[in-house]
C-alpha positions as CSV (number, residue, x, y, z in Angstrom):
1,M,0.0,0.0,0.0
2,P,1.5,3.4,-0.9
3,A,2.6,5.6,2.0
4,F,0.3,8.5,2.7
5,Q,2.2,11.8,2.7
6,L,0.9,15.2,3.6
7,L,3.3,17.0,1.3
8,A,2.6,19.8,-1.3
9,S,4.5,17.8,-3.9
10,S,7.9,16.1,-4.3
11,E,9.1,19.2,-6.2
12,K,7.8,21.9,-3.8
13,C,8.1,20.2,-0.4
14,V,11.6,21.5,0.4
15,D,10.9,25.1,-0.5
16,E,7.6,25.2,1.3
17,G,9.2,23.6,4.4
18,L,11.8,26.4,4.4
19,L,9.1,29.1,4.2
20,A,7.4,27.5,7.2
21,V,10.7,27.7,9.2
22,A,11.1,31.3,8.3
23,A,7.5,32.1,9.2
24,T,7.8,30.5,12.7
25,N,11.2,32.0,13.5
26,P,11.5,35.8,13.2
27,G,15.2,35.7,14.1
28,L,15.9,33.9,10.8
29,Y,15.9,35.2,7.2
30,L,15.3,33.1,4.2
31,I,16.8,33.8,0.7
32,P,14.6,31.4,-1.2
33,Q,16.4,31.4,-4.6
34,H,19.3,29.8,-2.8
35,R,17.4,27.8,-0.2
36,L,19.5,29.8,2.2
37,M,18.6,30.5,5.8
38,V,20.7,33.2,7.6
39,E,20.7,34.3,11.2
40,R,19.0,37.7,10.8
41,G,21.4,39.7,12.9
42,R,24.1,39.0,10.3
43,L,22.1,41.0,7.7
44,V,20.4,43.8,9.6
45,K,21.5,47.1,8.0
46,G,23.7,49.2,10.4
47,R,24.0,46.4,12.9
48,S,25.5,43.6,10.9
49,G,28.9,44.7,12.1
50,D,28.0,43.6,15.6
51,R,27.9,40.1,14.3
52,R,31.4,40.1,12.7
53,K,32.6,37.0,14.4
54,V,33.7,33.7,12.9
55,A,30.6,32.4,11.1
56,L,29.7,28.7,10.9
57,V,28.1,27.5,7.7
58,S,26.7,24.1,7.0
59,G,23.9,22.3,5.0
60,G,23.1,19.3,3.0
61,G,20.3,17.4,1.5
62,S,16.8,17.9,2.8
63,G,14.7,15.1,4.4
64,H,16.6,15.3,7.6
65,E,14.6,18.1,9.2
66,P,15.2,19.9,11.5
67,F,18.8,19.6,10.2
68,S,20.3,21.8,9.2
69,V,18.1,24.9,9.0
70,G,16.9,24.3,12.5
71,Y,20.4,25.0,13.9
72,V,20.8,28.5,12.4
73,G,20.8,31.0,15.2
74,V,23.1,33.0,17.6
75,G,25.5,30.5,19.2
76,M,25.3,27.9,16.4
77,L,25.2,28.2,12.6
78,A,25.3,31.6,11.0
79,A,23.8,30.2,7.7
80,S,22.6,27.0,6.2
81,T,21.6,26.0,2.7
82,A,19.4,23.0,1.7
83,G,19.5,20.7,-1.3
84,H,16.7,18.6,-2.5
85,I,15.8,15.4,-0.7
86,F,19.0,13.5,0.1
87,T,20.9,15.7,-2.4
88,S,23.7,18.0,-1.8
89,P,23.1,21.7,-2.4
90,P,24.7,23.0,-5.6
91,P,28.0,24.9,-5.3
92,T,26.3,28.2,-6.3
93,D,23.9,28.0,-3.3
94,I,26.7,27.0,-0.9
95,A,28.9,29.9,-2.1
96,A,25.9,32.2,-1.5
97,A,25.7,31.0,2.1
98,I,29.4,31.6,2.6
99,T,29.2,35.0,1.0
100,A,26.2,36.1,3.0
101,V,28.2,35.8,6.3
102,G,31.8,36.0,5.0
103,R,32.0,38.9,2.7
104,D,33.7,41.8,4.5
105,N,34.0,39.6,7.6
106,P,37.7,39.6,8.6
107,E,37.1,36.9,11.2
108,G,36.3,34.4,8.5
109,V,33.9,31.5,7.9
110,L,34.2,27.8,9.0
111,V,32.2,25.5,6.7
112,I,31.3,22.2,8.5
113,V,30.6,19.4,5.9
114,F,29.1,16.0,6.6
115,N,31.3,13.2,5.2
116,Y,29.3,12.2,2.0
117,T,30.9,12.3,-1.4
118,G,28.4,14.8,-2.9
119,D,28.7,17.2,0.0
120,R,32.5,17.0,0.0
121,I,32.6,17.9,-3.7
122,N,30.0,20.6,-3.8
123,F,31.0,22.3,-0.5
124,G,34.7,22.0,-1.4
125,L,34.1,23.7,-4.8
126,A,32.1,26.5,-3.2
127,V,34.9,27.0,-0.6
128,E,37.5,27.3,-3.3
129,R,35.5,29.8,-5.2
130,C,35.0,32.0,-2.1
131,R,38.7,31.8,-1.3
132,A,39.4,32.9,-4.9
133,A,37.1,35.8,-4.3
134,G,39.2,36.9,-1.3
135,M,37.2,35.5,1.6
136,K,38.8,33.9,4.6
137,V,37.3,30.3,4.6
138,E,38.2,27.0,6.2
139,M,36.4,23.7,5.9
140,Y,36.0,20.8,8.3
141,I,34.7,17.4,7.2
142,S,32.9,15.6,10.0
143,G,32.5,11.9,10.3
144,E,31.8,10.0,13.6
145,D,29.9,6.9,12.4
146,C,30.9,3.7,14.3
147,A,29.1,1.2,12.1
148,L,32.1,0.0,10.2
149,T,34.8,-2.2,11.7
150,Q,37.5,-0.8,9.4
151,L,37.9,2.2,7.0
152,E,40.0,0.6,4.3
153,G,38.1,0.5,1.0
154,T,35.4,2.9,2.2
155,A,34.6,6.6,1.9
156,G,35.3,6.9,5.6
157,R,33.1,7.5,8.6
158,R,29.8,9.1,7.7
159,G,28.8,12.4,9.3
160,L,25.7,11.8,11.4
161,C,23.8,13.5,14.2
162,G,26.8,13.6,16.5
163,T,28.1,16.4,14.4
164,L,25.4,18.6,16.0
165,F,27.6,18.5,19.1
166,I,30.2,20.3,17.0
167,F,27.7,22.8,15.8
168,K,26.8,23.6,19.4
169,I,30.2,23.7,21.0
170,V,32.1,25.4,18.3
171,G,29.2,27.8,17.7
172,A,29.3,28.9,21.3
173,L,33.1,29.1,21.2
174,V,33.1,31.5,18.3
175,E,30.2,33.5,19.7
176,G,32.6,34.1,22.6
177,G,35.2,35.5,20.3
178,A,37.4,32.5,19.4
179,S,39.4,32.7,16.2
180,L,38.9,30.6,13.0
181,E,42.1,28.6,13.8
182,E,40.8,27.8,17.3
183,A,37.4,26.8,15.9
184,V,39.0,24.4,13.4
185,D,41.3,22.9,16.1
186,T,38.3,22.3,18.4
187,C,36.4,20.6,15.5
188,R,39.2,18.1,15.2
189,K,39.3,17.4,18.9
190,L,35.6,16.9,19.1
191,G,35.6,14.6,16.1
192,N,38.1,12.4,17.8
193,A,35.9,12.2,20.9
194,L,32.6,11.4,19.1
195,G,30.9,8.2,18.1
196,T,27.5,7.4,16.6
197,I,25.6,4.2,16.0
198,G,22.0,3.6,14.8
199,V,19.3,1.0,14.4
200,A,16.1,1.0,12.4
201,A,13.0,-1.2,11.9
202,S,12.2,0.2,8.5
203,G,13.5,2.2,5.6
204,C,12.2,5.6,4.7
205,T,9.9,6.5,1.8
206,L,10.8,9.4,-0.5
207,P,8.3,12.1,-1.2
208,G,6.0,10.8,-3.9
209,G,7.3,7.3,-3.4
210,T,5.2,4.2,-3.0
211,S,7.4,2.0,-0.8
212,P,10.4,2.3,1.6
213,L,13.9,2.3,0.1
214,F,14.6,-0.9,1.9
215,E,12.6,-3.5,3.8
216,V,13.6,-4.9,7.2
217,P,12.3,-8.5,7.9
218,E,9.8,-8.8,10.7
219,G,11.5,-9.3,14.0
220,R,14.8,-7.8,12.8
221,L,16.6,-4.5,12.9
222,E,19.2,-2.8,10.7
223,L,22.3,-1.9,12.8
224,G,24.7,0.8,11.8
225,L,22.8,2.7,9.1
226,G,23.1,6.3,7.9
227,V,20.4,8.8,7.3
228,H,19.7,8.1,3.6
229,G,18.3,5.1,1.9
230,E,21.3,2.8,2.6
231,T,20.9,-0.3,4.8
232,G,22.9,-1.0,7.8
233,A,26.2,-2.7,8.4
234,A,24.4,-5.8,9.8
235,T,20.9,-7.1,10.5
236,I,20.2,-8.0,14.2
237,K,17.4,-9.6,16.1
238,A,14.8,-7.2,17.4
239,G,14.4,-7.2,21.2
240,S,13.7,-5.2,24.3
241,P,15.2,-1.7,24.7
242,K,17.7,-3.3,27.0
243,E,18.8,-5.9,24.4
244,V,18.9,-3.4,21.6
245,V,20.9,-0.8,23.5
246,E,23.4,-3.5,24.6
247,T,24.0,-4.4,21.0
248,M,24.4,-0.7,20.0
249,L,26.9,0.0,22.8
250,T,28.9,-3.2,21.9
251,Q,29.2,-1.9,18.3
252,L,30.0,1.6,19.4
253,T,32.9,0.4,21.7
254,R,34.1,-2.9,20.2
255,K,37.8,-3.2,20.5
256,D,38.4,-4.9,17.1
257,S,37.1,-1.9,15.2
258,T,39.2,1.0,13.9
259,T,36.1,3.2,14.1
260,R,35.2,2.5,17.7
261,L,34.7,5.1,20.5
262,P,37.0,4.0,23.3
263,L,34.9,4.7,26.4
264,Q,36.7,4.3,29.7
265,E,35.5,4.0,33.2
266,G,35.4,7.5,34.7
267,D,34.7,9.2,31.4
268,K,32.2,12.1,31.5
269,V,30.0,12.1,28.4
270,A,27.2,14.0,26.7
271,V,24.6,11.8,24.9
272,M,22.3,12.5,21.9
273,V,19.4,10.2,21.3
274,N,18.1,11.0,17.8
275,N,14.6,10.0,16.6
276,M,15.0,9.3,12.9
277,G,11.4,10.1,12.2
278,C,8.8,7.7,13.5
279,L,9.4,6.6,17.0
280,S,6.8,7.6,19.6
281,Q,7.8,9.8,22.5
282,L,7.2,6.9,24.9
283,E,9.6,4.7,22.9
284,M,12.2,7.5,22.9
285,N,11.9,7.9,26.7
286,N,12.3,4.1,27.3
287,L,15.3,3.9,25.0
288,T,16.9,7.1,26.5
289,K,16.5,5.7,30.0
290,E,18.1,2.4,28.9
291,I,21.0,4.2,27.2
292,V,21.8,6.3,30.3
293,S,21.5,3.3,32.6
294,Q,23.9,1.1,30.6
295,L,26.4,3.9,30.2
296,Q,26.3,4.4,33.9
297,S,26.8,0.7,34.5
298,L,30.1,1.0,32.5
299,G,31.3,3.5,35.0
300,V,30.6,6.5,32.7
301,S,29.2,9.7,34.1
302,V,26.4,11.0,31.8
303,E,26.5,14.8,32.2
304,R,24.0,15.8,29.6
305,V,21.3,14.0,27.5
306,Y,19.7,15.5,24.4
307,A,16.8,13.5,23.0
308,G,14.3,14.2,20.2
309,M,14.1,14.6,16.4
310,M,17.5,16.1,15.8
311,M,18.5,14.7,12.3
312,T,15.8,12.6,10.8
313,S,15.5,10.4,7.7
314,L,12.0,11.2,6.6
315,D,9.7,8.6,8.1
316,M,12.3,6.1,9.1
317,R,11.5,4.1,12.3
318,G,14.8,4.1,14.1
319,L,17.2,6.1,16.2
320,H,20.9,7.1,16.4
321,M,22.8,7.2,19.6
322,S,25.7,9.7,19.7
323,V,28.2,9.8,22.6
324,L,30.7,12.6,23.1
325,R,33.5,12.1,25.6
326,L,33.9,15.4,27.4
327,L,37.7,15.4,27.3
328,D,38.0,19.1,27.7
329,P,36.3,20.7,30.8
330,A,35.4,23.7,28.7
331,W,33.1,21.8,26.4
332,L,30.3,21.3,29.0
333,P,29.8,25.1,29.6
334,L,29.8,25.6,25.8
335,L,27.1,23.0,25.5
336,D,25.1,24.8,28.1
337,A,25.6,28.2,26.5
338,P,22.4,29.8,25.2
339,T,21.5,29.7,21.5
340,T,18.6,31.0,19.5
341,A,18.7,28.0,17.1
342,P,15.1,26.7,17.2
343,A,15.9,23.0,16.9
344,W,18.5,22.7,19.6
345,T,17.0,20.7,22.5
346,A,18.1,22.6,25.6
347,P,17.7,20.7,28.9
348,C,16.4,22.3,32.1
349,L,19.6,23.3,33.9
350,L,20.5,24.2,37.4
351,N,20.4,27.9,38.5
352,H,20.8,29.6,41.9
353,F,17.2,28.5,42.8
354,T,17.6,24.8,41.9
355,A,21.2,24.3,43.0
356,G,22.0,22.7,46.4
357,E,20.8,19.7,48.4
358,V,17.3,18.4,47.6
359,L,15.0,17.9,50.6
360,I,12.0,15.7,49.7
361,P,9.0,16.6,51.8
362,N,6.5,14.1,53.2
363,L,4.4,13.3,50.2
364,T,1.9,11.0,52.0
365,L,-1.7,12.5,51.9
366,T,-3.8,11.5,54.9
367,L,-7.5,12.0,54.4
368,T,-8.8,13.5,57.6
369,Q,-12.3,14.8,58.6
370,E,-13.1,17.6,60.9
371,K,-13.7,16.1,64.4
372,M,-17.3,16.0,65.4
373,D,-19.0,15.3,68.8
374,H,-21.2,12.6,67.2
375,D,-19.0,11.1,64.5
376,Y,-20.7,8.2,62.7
377,I,-19.4,4.9,64.1
378,F,-21.1,1.5,64.2
379,S,-21.8,0.8,67.8
380,E,-23.2,-2.6,67.1
381,E,-21.0,-5.5,66.0
382,A,-23.8,-6.7,63.6
383,Q,-23.6,-3.4,61.7
384,A,-19.9,-3.7,61.2
385,Q,-20.2,-7.3,60.1
386,T,-23.0,-6.4,57.6
387,L,-20.7,-3.8,56.0
388,K,-17.9,-6.3,55.8
389,A,-20.3,-9.0,54.3
390,C,-21.4,-6.5,51.6
391,L,-17.9,-5.8,50.6
392,E,-16.9,-9.4,50.6
393,S,-19.9,-10.2,48.3
394,V,-18.7,-7.5,45.9
395,V,-15.2,-8.9,45.9
396,S,-16.4,-12.4,45.3
397,Q,-19.1,-11.7,42.6
398,L,-17.6,-8.9,40.5
399,P,-14.9,-11.0,38.7
400,R,-17.6,-12.9,36.8
401,H,-18.7,-9.7,35.1
402,E,-15.2,-8.6,34.0
403,Q,-15.4,-9.7,30.4
404,D,-19.0,-8.6,29.9
405,L,-18.1,-5.1,31.0
406,N,-15.1,-5.1,28.7
407,I,-17.3,-6.0,25.8
408,L,-19.8,-3.3,26.6
409,D,-16.9,-0.8,26.7
410,T,-15.4,-1.8,23.4
411,V,-17.5,0.3,21.1
412,C,-17.5,3.5,23.2
413,G,-14.2,3.2,25.1
414,D,-11.0,1.3,25.1
415,G,-12.6,-2.0,26.2
416,D,-11.2,-2.1,29.7
417,C,-14.1,-1.1,32.0
418,G,-14.3,-4.6,33.6
419,S,-10.5,-5.0,33.8
420,T,-10.1,-1.6,35.4
421,L,-12.8,-2.4,38.0
422,M,-11.0,-5.7,38.8
423,K,-7.8,-3.8,39.6
424,G,-9.6,-2.1,42.4
425,I,-11.4,-5.3,43.5
426,T,-8.1,-7.2,43.6
427,V,-6.4,-4.7,45.9
428,L,-9.6,-4.4,48.1
429,S,-9.6,-8.2,48.6
430,K,-6.1,-8.0,50.0
431,W,-7.1,-5.3,52.5
432,M,-10.4,-6.8,53.6
433,S,-9.0,-8.3,56.8
434,T,-7.6,-5.0,58.0
435,L,-10.5,-2.7,57.1
436,P,-11.8,-0.7,60.2
437,V,-15.4,-1.8,59.5
438,T,-16.7,-0.1,62.6
439,Q,-15.7,3.2,61.1
440,P,-17.6,3.8,57.8
441,R,-15.7,7.0,57.0
442,Q,-12.4,5.3,57.1
443,V,-13.6,2.4,55.0
444,L,-14.9,4.9,52.4
445,N,-11.6,6.8,52.4
446,V,-9.8,3.5,51.8
447,L,-12.2,2.7,48.9
448,G,-11.4,6.1,47.5
449,E,-7.7,5.6,47.7
450,V,-8.0,2.1,46.1
451,S,-10.1,3.5,43.3
452,A,-7.7,6.3,42.5
453,D,-4.4,4.4,42.9
454,A,-5.3,0.8,41.8
455,M,-8.0,1.4,39.2
456,G,-6.7,4.7,37.8
457,G,-8.1,6.4,34.7
458,T,-11.4,8.2,34.5
459,S,-13.5,5.5,36.2
460,G,-11.1,5.1,39.1
461,G,-11.0,8.9,39.6
462,L,-14.8,9.1,39.5
463,Y,-15.3,6.3,42.0
464,S,-12.6,7.9,44.3
465,I,-14.4,11.3,44.1
466,M,-17.7,9.6,45.0
467,F,-16.4,7.7,48.0
468,T,-14.5,10.7,49.3
469,A,-17.6,12.9,49.0
470,I,-19.8,10.2,50.7
471,A,-17.2,10.0,53.6
472,A,-17.2,13.7,54.0
473,S,-21.0,13.8,54.3
474,L,-21.3,11.1,57.0
475,S,-21.5,13.1,60.2
476,S,-23.7,11.9,63.0
477,T,-26.6,9.7,63.9
478,A,-29.0,12.6,64.6
479,S,-31.2,11.5,61.7
480,S,-32.1,7.9,60.6
481,S,-29.3,5.9,59.1
482,R,-31.3,5.6,55.9
483,K,-31.7,9.3,55.4
484,M,-28.1,10.0,56.4
485,W,-26.8,7.5,53.9
486,A,-29.2,8.7,51.2
487,A,-27.9,12.3,51.7
488,A,-24.3,11.1,51.6
489,L,-24.9,9.1,48.4
490,R,-26.6,12.1,46.9
491,A,-23.5,14.2,47.7
492,G,-21.4,11.5,46.0
493,C,-23.5,11.8,42.8
494,Q,-23.2,15.6,42.9
495,A,-19.4,15.4,43.3
496,I,-19.2,13.1,40.2
497,S,-21.4,15.6,38.3
498,K,-19.3,18.5,39.4
499,Y,-15.9,17.1,38.5
500,G,-16.9,14.7,35.7
501,G,-19.1,17.2,33.9
502,A,-22.0,14.8,33.4
503,T,-25.6,14.7,34.7
504,Q,-28.3,12.1,34.7
505,G,-29.3,11.4,31.1
506,D,-25.8,11.8,29.6
507,R,-25.2,8.1,29.3
508,T,-22.8,7.6,32.2
509,M,-22.6,5.8,35.6
510,L,-24.9,8.5,37.0
511,D,-27.8,7.0,35.1
512,A,-27.6,4.0,37.4
513,L,-26.4,5.8,40.5
514,V,-29.0,8.5,40.7
515,P,-32.0,6.1,40.4
516,A,-30.4,4.0,43.1
517,V,-30.2,7.0,45.4
518,E,-33.7,8.0,44.6
519,A,-34.9,4.5,45.6
520,L,-33.1,4.8,48.9
521,E,-34.6,8.2,49.5
522,A,-38.1,6.8,48.8
523,G,-37.7,3.9,51.2
524,S,-39.0,3.5,54.7
525,D,-37.1,3.5,58.0
526,D,-38.8,0.2,58.7
527,D,-37.3,-1.4,55.6
528,D,-34.4,-3.8,56.3
529,L,-31.1,-3.2,54.6
530,R,-31.5,-6.1,52.2
531,S,-34.8,-4.8,50.9
532,L,-33.3,-1.3,50.5
533,L,-30.3,-2.7,48.6
534,K,-32.6,-4.8,46.3
535,A,-34.7,-1.7,45.5
536,M,-31.6,0.3,44.8
537,A,-30.2,-2.5,42.5
538,A,-33.5,-2.8,40.6
539,A,-33.7,1.0,40.1
540,A,-30.1,1.1,38.9
541,D,-30.8,-1.8,36.5
542,D,-33.7,0.1,35.0
543,G,-31.5,3.2,34.6
544,A,-28.6,1.2,33.0
545,K,-30.9,-0.4,30.5
546,M,-32.2,3.1,29.4
547,T,-28.6,4.1,28.5
548,A,-28.7,1.9,25.4
549,N,-31.0,4.4,23.8
550,M,-29.4,7.5,25.1
551,K,-27.3,10.0,23.1
552,A,-23.9,10.3,24.9
553,R,-23.2,13.8,26.2
554,A,-20.2,13.0,28.4
555,G,-17.2,10.6,28.3
556,R,-15.6,8.9,25.4
557,A,-18.9,7.8,23.9
558,T,-19.4,11.4,22.8
559,Y,-16.7,10.9,20.2
560,V,-18.3,7.8,18.7
561,R,-20.9,8.0,15.9
562,V,-24.4,7.7,17.2
563,E,-25.3,4.7,15.0
564,N,-22.5,2.8,16.7
565,V,-23.7,3.3,20.2
566,K,-26.3,0.6,20.6
567,R,-25.5,-1.1,23.9
568,E,-25.7,-0.1,27.6
569,D,-23.1,2.1,29.1
570,A,-20.5,-0.1,30.8
571,G,-20.0,2.3,33.7
572,A,-23.7,2.3,34.5
573,R,-23.9,-1.5,34.3
574,S,-20.9,-1.9,36.6
575,V,-22.9,0.1,39.3
576,V,-25.7,-2.4,38.9
577,H,-23.4,-5.3,39.4
578,I,-22.0,-3.8,42.6
579,L,-25.4,-3.1,44.1
580,Q,-26.7,-6.5,43.1
581,A,-23.7,-8.1,44.9
582,M,-24.3,-6.1,48.0
583,A,-28.0,-7.0,48.0
584,Q,-27.0,-10.7,48.0
585,Y,-24.7,-10.5,51.0
């Protein structure tokens, strides 16, 4: 099946993408005929002299966004030019980039080139032309790829996302006034301290293309690939984040390789975890955690971590891991130096407010009620045992309804209503023997905590709100127990409505709860508890059945087409099951 792409066209997508970057970043200036983005301060009339410092210039093929246009800004690149997808910019455009920031700039220009043959040729030609025109220009070719085991017979180490560390450190260095010679020397030192390795589960699809440039067999990953359409150096078995990162680190540091990064115990490093296009943020977080943990297990101190889409490969599902050994103590402050480059992922750093020893306060929340002269406590053992028997009946009978509730929830929710309820039931069953059943308030507060913590989600939160509100409303025995409990349950329904945004008739659990409360309110003080609970369960059952014909006005069902909502609300039916279980104690 052809890949669906929301692109203007394969011919226009690069130019329209550059227009978008310029529109969203007022500090950048686009010269469209050269696909050239310049840090605006370099061009402002009458003030451009303030920016006469060594200027960094880079660029390359598009399809790697936000590279390289996203790294133009004060403290990083002065200018960047883009070629078409995976294609080096032409020498004319590169020369325009150098000229924009290098003409009449006595401090000179440093051109940072990624080690690909087309880039070396086109950037090299542009550099020679600008030198012939009298400009002061140097070129550094960056390559930090650790995929290969040897360099003989190859074009050398590819330039990958680790080169962004060079953009940042050298960019901050020249912003502080360093010379062109110092900048080139620092590039070389950084290059020797850098290593990058990548994995991917799929190739990328070119704009207008119908299939990925390469296929990866199911259950396998490509190891050691670049950012174009090329496959990796090897195919490995897919596995957990732990297993995949172990393999990547082995390749990065293997001692039989001439391209390895020789990490040593005691090293301080900065790490970049680069999403190549299609990993979810949760996957990125899991992989980043694993990378940091495994580096620390090697005795390496991870000083900084930068994670995100830094240098992509269109829609490739994979990542690159770059590690920089911080061999010079000056590099870390340069990494932390401010930049206006929009794509640089700056971490939250320490300042005078956040520095110092961390003191963690007591985070345990104890639910307390205002002390009253006639707090509601069961004075008779039979009352306490009845409450316990009701809860035990719920614990024993609810599991049989788990799958039915999940099925009811499938159309309108995520199909887990029964499973979510069972999480709370499972925890409650473990606490049954320790519940203070003579103190209904405390029991209700426990039920509220179990609902919130064990069940979680919307339903857990609503049950917790209800139990907490009921507990707060139980005060004294001044009125009959039936009236007091009816008023407390009514308060619980009102709390659900207040925070959940639903009322009776909106196709929610309230359509069973409210009729049950009304049945209790309509009862007699002479009725025994079993009769009252049966009446409540019957009223809730009638209310739940009515939800099958209701239009949803709250909850997830509101996002489902009306014609697909044909069955009862799962939340309302769960209330019925709970009341029926209590009535059978």
